[in-house]
C-alpha positions in Angstrom: -0.7 -3.0 29.1 -4.4 -2.7 29.8 -7.2 -4.0 27.7 -8.4 -0.8 26.0 -4.8 0.1 25.0 -4.4 -3.4 23.4 -7.7 -3.0 21.6 -6.7 0.4 20.3 -3.3 -0.9 19.0 -5.0 -3.9 17.3 -7.5 -1.6 15.6 -4.7 0.7 14.4 -2.7 -2.2 13.1 -5.7 -3.6 11.1 -6.5 -0.2 9.6 -2.9 0.4 8.5 -2.5 -3.1 7.2 -5.8 -2.9 5.2 -4.6 0.4 3.7 -1.4 -1.2 2.3 -3.3 -4.3 1.2 -5.8 -2.1 -0.7 -3.0 -0.1 -2.3 -1.2 -3.2 -3.6 -4.4 -5.1 -4.6 -5.6 -2.0 -6.5 -2.4 -2.0 -8.6 -2.2 -5.8 -8.9 -5.7 -6.0 -10.4 -5.1 -3.2 -13.0 -3.1 -4.2 -16.0 -1.9 -0.6 -16.7 -0.4 -0.3 -13.2 3.2 -1.3 -12.4 5.1 -1.1 -9.2 8.4 0.7 -9.7 11.2 0.7 -7.1 14.0 3.3 -7.4 17.4 2.7 -5.9 19.6 5.5 -4.7 18.6 9.0 -3.5 15.4 8.8 -1.5 14.6 5.4 -3.1 11.4 3.6 -2.4 8.6 2.2 -4.4 5.7 3.8 -6.1 3.1 3.0 -8.8 3.1 4.1 -12.3 0.2 3.7 -14.7 0.7 3.4 -18.4 -1.6 5.1 -20.8 -4.3 2.7 -22.0 -5.6 2.5 -25.6 -8.1 5.2 -26.5 
């Protein structure tokens, strides 16, 4: 693998990893946000925000 290809792959990895880190940190720092994982069907995890006091 040549040098420009390696650099491109590293940049893509950093961008994707930072996206996921930002997603989880955004939810972790918000007390109204909870990560919910569903088993069965399509499954997977998503965030849910509870309504805060008005």
